[in-house]
C-alpha positions as CSV (number, residue, x, y, z in Angstrom):
1,M,-74.1,-49.2,-61.5
2,N,-70.4,-49.4,-60.5
3,S,-70.7,-48.1,-57.0
4,K,-68.0,-47.3,-54.5
5,L,-67.3,-48.4,-50.9
6,E,-66.4,-46.3,-47.8
7,I,-65.1,-48.2,-44.8
8,A,-65.7,-46.8,-41.3
9,C,-62.5,-47.4,-39.4
10,F,-62.2,-47.1,-35.6
11,N,-58.4,-47.6,-35.5
12,L,-55.3,-47.3,-37.7
13,E,-55.2,-51.1,-38.3
14,S,-58.7,-51.1,-39.9
15,A,-57.7,-48.1,-42.1
16,L,-54.7,-50.0,-43.4
17,I,-56.8,-53.1,-44.0
18,A,-59.4,-51.1,-45.9
19,F,-56.6,-49.5,-48.0
20,A,-54.9,-52.8,-48.8
21,N,-58.2,-54.4,-49.8
22,K,-59.3,-51.8,-52.3
23,A,-61.8,-49.7,-50.4
24,D,-62.5,-46.4,-52.2
25,R,-62.5,-44.2,-49.1
26,V,-61.8,-44.4,-45.3
27,E,-63.9,-42.7,-42.7
28,L,-61.6,-42.5,-39.7
29,C,-62.8,-42.2,-36.1
30,K,-62.3,-44.0,-32.8
31,D,-64.4,-45.6,-30.1
32,F,-66.5,-48.2,-31.8
33,A,-68.7,-48.6,-28.7
34,D,-69.7,-44.9,-28.8
35,G,-70.5,-44.9,-32.5
36,G,-67.3,-43.0,-33.4
37,V,-65.7,-39.8,-32.1
38,T,-62.8,-37.6,-33.3
39,P,-59.7,-39.7,-33.7
40,D,-56.3,-38.9,-32.2
41,Y,-54.1,-36.5,-34.1
42,E,-51.3,-39.0,-34.4
43,T,-53.6,-41.7,-35.8
44,V,-54.7,-39.4,-38.5
45,R,-51.1,-38.4,-39.3
46,Q,-50.0,-42.0,-39.6
47,A,-53.0,-42.9,-41.8
48,R,-52.4,-39.9,-44.1
49,N,-48.8,-40.9,-44.5
50,I,-49.7,-44.4,-45.7
51,L,-53.1,-44.2,-47.4
52,T,-53.3,-42.9,-51.0
53,I,-57.1,-43.2,-51.1
54,D,-59.5,-40.5,-49.8
55,L,-59.4,-40.1,-46.0
56,F,-62.4,-38.5,-44.3
57,V,-62.1,-37.7,-40.6
58,M,-65.0,-37.7,-38.1
59,I,-65.4,-34.5,-36.1
60,R,-67.3,-35.4,-33.0
61,P,-65.9,-34.2,-29.6
62,R,-67.7,-36.8,-27.4
63,E,-70.2,-39.6,-27.4
64,G,-73.9,-38.9,-26.6
65,N,-76.2,-36.4,-28.3
66,F,-75.3,-34.0,-31.1
67,I,-76.0,-30.7,-29.3
68,Y,-72.7,-29.2,-28.4
69,S,-71.6,-26.5,-25.9
70,D,-69.6,-23.5,-27.0
71,K,-66.5,-25.1,-25.8
72,E,-67.1,-28.3,-27.7
73,F,-68.0,-26.3,-30.8
74,E,-64.6,-24.5,-30.6
75,Q,-62.9,-27.8,-30.3
76,M,-64.6,-29.0,-33.4
77,K,-63.3,-25.9,-35.3
78,R,-59.8,-26.4,-34.0
79,D,-59.9,-30.1,-35.1
80,I,-61.0,-29.2,-38.6
81,I,-58.2,-26.6,-38.9
82,H,-55.6,-29.1,-37.7
83,F,-56.7,-32.0,-39.9
84,K,-56.8,-29.8,-43.0
85,K,-53.1,-29.1,-42.4
86,E,-52.6,-32.9,-42.3
87,G,-53.9,-33.2,-45.8
88,V,-57.2,-35.1,-45.2
89,N,-59.7,-35.2,-48.0
90,G,-62.9,-34.4,-46.1
91,F,-64.9,-34.4,-42.9
92,V,-67.8,-36.1,-41.3
93,F,-69.8,-34.3,-38.6
94,A,-73.3,-33.1,-37.7
95,I,-74.7,-30.5,-35.2
96,L,-78.3,-30.5,-34.0
97,N,-80.2,-27.8,-32.1
98,N,-82.3,-27.9,-29.0
99,Q,-85.5,-28.0,-31.1
100,G,-84.6,-31.4,-32.5
101,G,-83.5,-30.2,-35.9
102,V,-80.4,-29.4,-37.8
103,D,-78.3,-26.4,-36.5
104,I,-77.9,-24.7,-39.8
105,N,-75.7,-21.8,-38.6
106,R,-73.2,-23.9,-36.7
107,N,-72.9,-26.5,-39.5
108,K,-72.4,-23.8,-42.0
109,E,-69.6,-22.3,-39.9
110,L,-67.8,-25.7,-39.9
111,L,-68.4,-26.2,-43.6
112,Q,-66.8,-22.8,-44.3
113,L,-63.7,-23.8,-42.2
114,A,-63.5,-27.1,-44.1
115,F,-63.9,-25.5,-47.5
116,P,-63.0,-26.5,-50.2
117,L,-63.0,-30.1,-48.7
118,P,-66.3,-32.0,-49.0
119,C,-68.2,-32.8,-45.8
120,T,-70.6,-35.6,-44.8
121,F,-73.6,-35.1,-42.4
122,H,-73.5,-38.3,-40.3
123,R,-76.1,-40.5,-38.7
124,A,-77.2,-37.9,-36.2
125,F,-79.7,-37.5,-39.0
126,D,-81.3,-40.8,-38.0
127,T,-82.3,-39.4,-34.6
128,L,-84.4,-36.6,-36.1
129,N,-88.2,-36.7,-36.4
130,N,-88.9,-35.2,-39.8
131,H,-86.3,-36.7,-42.1
132,L,-87.5,-35.2,-45.3
133,E,-87.6,-31.7,-43.9
134,A,-84.1,-32.3,-42.3
135,L,-82.8,-33.3,-45.7
136,E,-83.6,-29.8,-47.0
137,D,-81.7,-28.3,-44.1
138,V,-78.7,-30.5,-44.7
139,V,-78.7,-29.5,-48.4
140,E,-79.0,-25.8,-47.5
141,C,-76.0,-26.1,-45.2
142,G,-73.8,-27.3,-48.1
143,F,-73.0,-30.9,-47.2
144,K,-72.0,-33.0,-50.2
145,T,-73.1,-36.3,-48.6
146,L,-75.6,-37.6,-46.1
147,L,-74.8,-40.8,-44.2
148,T,-78.0,-42.4,-43.0
149,S,-79.6,-45.7,-42.2
150,G,-83.0,-44.4,-43.2
151,G,-84.0,-43.5,-39.7
152,K,-83.8,-47.1,-38.5
153,P,-81.2,-49.1,-36.5
154,N,-79.8,-50.3,-39.8
155,A,-80.0,-49.6,-43.5
156,I,-81.9,-52.7,-44.4
157,E,-84.7,-51.7,-42.1
158,G,-84.5,-48.2,-43.4
159,M,-84.7,-48.9,-47.1
160,V,-88.1,-47.3,-47.6
161,L,-86.9,-43.9,-46.3
162,L,-83.5,-44.3,-48.1
163,E,-85.4,-44.7,-51.4
164,M,-87.4,-41.6,-50.6
165,L,-84.3,-39.6,-49.7
166,V,-82.5,-40.5,-52.9
167,S,-85.5,-39.4,-54.9
168,K,-86.0,-36.2,-53.0
169,A,-82.3,-35.4,-53.0
170,N,-82.5,-35.5,-56.8
171,N,-78.7,-35.4,-57.1
172,R,-78.4,-32.3,-54.9
173,I,-76.6,-34.3,-52.3
174,N,-75.2,-37.9,-52.2
175,I,-77.2,-40.3,-50.0
176,L,-74.7,-42.7,-48.4
177,P,-76.5,-45.8,-46.9
178,G,-74.8,-47.1,-43.8
179,G,-75.6,-49.1,-40.7
180,G,-75.3,-52.9,-40.7
181,V,-74.3,-53.0,-44.3
182,R,-72.5,-56.3,-45.1
183,S,-71.7,-58.5,-48.0
184,S,-74.7,-60.7,-47.0
185,N,-77.2,-57.9,-47.6
186,I,-75.7,-55.2,-49.8
187,K,-77.3,-56.6,-53.0
188,L,-80.7,-56.3,-51.5
189,L,-79.9,-52.7,-50.5
190,M,-78.5,-51.9,-53.9
191,D,-81.6,-53.3,-55.6
192,K,-83.8,-50.9,-53.6
193,V,-81.6,-47.9,-53.1
194,K,-79.6,-47.0,-56.2
195,T,-76.8,-44.8,-55.1
196,S,-73.1,-44.3,-55.9
197,F,-71.5,-45.0,-52.5
198,Y,-72.1,-47.4,-49.7
199,H,-70.8,-47.4,-46.1
200,S,-69.7,-50.3,-43.9
201,S,-67.4,-51.0,-41.0
202,A,-66.8,-54.5,-42.5
203,I,-66.6,-55.8,-38.9
204,N,-68.0,-59.3,-38.4
205,D,-66.6,-60.3,-35.1
206,N,-65.9,-58.7,-31.7
207,T,-62.4,-57.3,-32.5
208,E,-63.4,-53.8,-33.8
209,I,-61.1,-54.5,-36.7
210,A,-62.3,-54.4,-40.3
211,N,-62.3,-57.8,-41.9
212,A,-60.2,-58.0,-45.1
213,N,-62.3,-60.8,-46.7
214,E,-65.5,-58.9,-45.9
215,I,-64.2,-55.8,-47.7
216,L,-63.2,-57.8,-50.7
217,L,-66.7,-59.4,-50.8
218,L,-68.4,-56.0,-50.5
219,K,-66.3,-54.6,-53.3
220,S,-67.0,-57.5,-55.6
221,K,-70.8,-57.1,-55.1
222,I,-71.0,-53.4,-55.6
223,S,-68.7,-53.4,-58.6
224,L,-70.9,-55.7,-60.7
């Protein structure tokens, strides 16, 4: 399988490195320490002016949990409207409810705003209790992709659930393994979880900058 590579970029420099080293898609956010939140408008504008590959933008108004106030929800809507005008190719977001599940209504509302751009449900999924049930909710909402580490801290530990998710999804949604994915382990992941896209920050030091050589290594291994 000739799979593709998405690089999670927490700054413009990483996005440019990902582009220059043949990544297939950039997921742009900021604040590595917080797991990524909505990037600045100017950063997205600059990235869009340079990148000719797909650019997905994270919509997450703050760090912490994924249950949002009315004010935060309105901000998410404004951000989607703004970034659509900038010409991005898709969005990455997730809203949960107070019952520990997927907030179907609010996610659908954001998906309608984003239409016709594809959207990814991000790793908020990994915080849920019933992952197979939640998968059905994510599909019902209309997401095209589910980014997940298989309910574990990283995708290697979560391979059992990732396999189950790919099987249960049955091509209704793309399962995007992410979380600790590196050139040193991606072949093991690919052998177990056969999917078309893989997600990595390609960061292998403390700089929060994607590593060009790591991206090239990842690309070489998933393109075999």
